[in-house]
N, C-alpha and C positions, 0 to 999 in steps of 0.2 A: 289422279292426283299424284303429284310428285312430291316426295318428302326429302328434304335435305338433312342429312345427319352431320352435325358439327362435332368436331373433336373437342373434348374437354381440355382446358388449359392444363399444362403440367407445371403447377405452382411449386416453388421451392423457396426456402429461406436460407440466406447465408449470414454469418455473423459469429461472434465469439461464443463458445460454449461455456466459458467460465469468465468471471470478472472478480476483481477484488472488492471487498466491502466498500460501498460508497462510490464505486466507479461506474461509468456509463459505457455502453456499447451501442453501435448502430446495427440494426437488423435490416437486411435488404431482401425484399421479395422480388422474384423473377418468374417469368413464364406466362404472364397474362398482360392484358391491356390496362386494367384498373385493379385497385386493391382496397380492401377494407380490413383493418386490424380490429380484433375484438378489443373493445375498450381503448382504442387508439385512433390514429389518423387514417385518412383515406389517401395515403401515399405509398410509394414503394419502400421508402426508408422510414424507419421508426427507431428513434433514439430512446433507449430504456436504461433505467437505473434500478435494477431489482434489489430488494432488501433481503430476499431469501430466494432459493431456487424457484424459478418461475417458468412456466410454459406459455409461449406466445403463439397465437393463432392468427393467420391471415387468410382471407378469402380473395382469390383472384378471379376476375371475370374477363372473358373474351367472347364477343359475338353472342352475348346473352347466356353463355354457359359458364358455370362457376365450379371451382375446386378449392380445397383448403390445404394448408400445410401448417405444421407446427414446428417450433424450435424451442428447446429448453436451455435456459441460461442458469448455471450454478453460481453460487456466491462463495468465494473463499474469504475466510476471516483475516483481518489484519493482525500482525504479530503484536504482542504486548511487550514492547521493548522497554527495558529498564537499565539503569546504570547504577552499579554499586561502587562505593569508594568513600574515602574521607571527604568531609565537607569543609574542613579547614586544615591548613598546614602552616608552619612557620617559614619565613623567608629562607631560601636555600635548601629546603627539603623537597623530596620527590614523593609521589604516591602512585598507586596503581588503580586504574578505573577498569571495571569489568562490565561488559554489556551482556545482557541475557534476554531470552525470549524469541530469538529468531535463529535462522540457519546461517546467515551471512551478515557481515557488518562492514560498514564504511564510516570511519570517523572523519571529522572535519579536516584533518591533515592527510586524508586518503589512505590511512592505515586500514588494513582489512582483517586484523585479528580481533578476537572478542575482548582482549585486554590491551591496554596501553599504559605506559609509564609516563607521567607528566611532572614537570617542574616549573609551575607558573611563577612568575616574578611579581604578579599582581593578581587580584581577584579575577578569575577567568571562568567563562561558561564553555563547557565542552558538549558537543552534539554527536550522536551516532545515529545512523540509519540502519535499521535491521530489515532483512528481507527473508521471507519464508521460501521453502522449496517450490511453492506455487507461484512465486514472483510478486507477492504482496509485500508492501513496505510501510513502515512507520518509523518515527524517530523519537528520541528521548534526549533530554538535556540534563546536565549535572554541573552545578556551580561549586567551585572551590575558592574559598576565601583565604587569602594569604595574609597572615598576621606577622607583625614585627616580632622578631625573636626577643625574648626578655633579656635584659642586661644582667649578666651574672658577675658578681664580685665575691672575692674571698677575703674575709678579714681574719686577722690573727697575728700572732707574734712571728716575726721573721727569723729570729735566732732562738734556738733552744739548746739546752745542754743535755 
């Protein structure tokens, strides 16, 4: 009797090791003819959106021989971006808006500081996108209402001794 010894497939998974909260990534299995993901499809590619760190397992089969591979995807939190500053000013006034909660910021006018000075002429909404050191981004908005400056008059006697 002649026995044929077949080689086990060398199954591997490629794909992102980390994603931002709510983001998807595609994992790709290689090294076999067919694939079966645990709790997933029977394809080489598997799009995943993990809510927490998750380890994915695939079984690859070639000529009736199977091998498995695993791949862990960690999830980085989104920043909690906020904007602090006045909510109303009078016409002609300026105010400072300060973004917090991230490592880097980009305002609607492409400013990259965490603070900007604004002088709106009408009620305006400002937006900032904050990004963490891991590359995860979120945005915040802040509306400034512009009010008409009150009319000021001075009454009194014009001549005094």
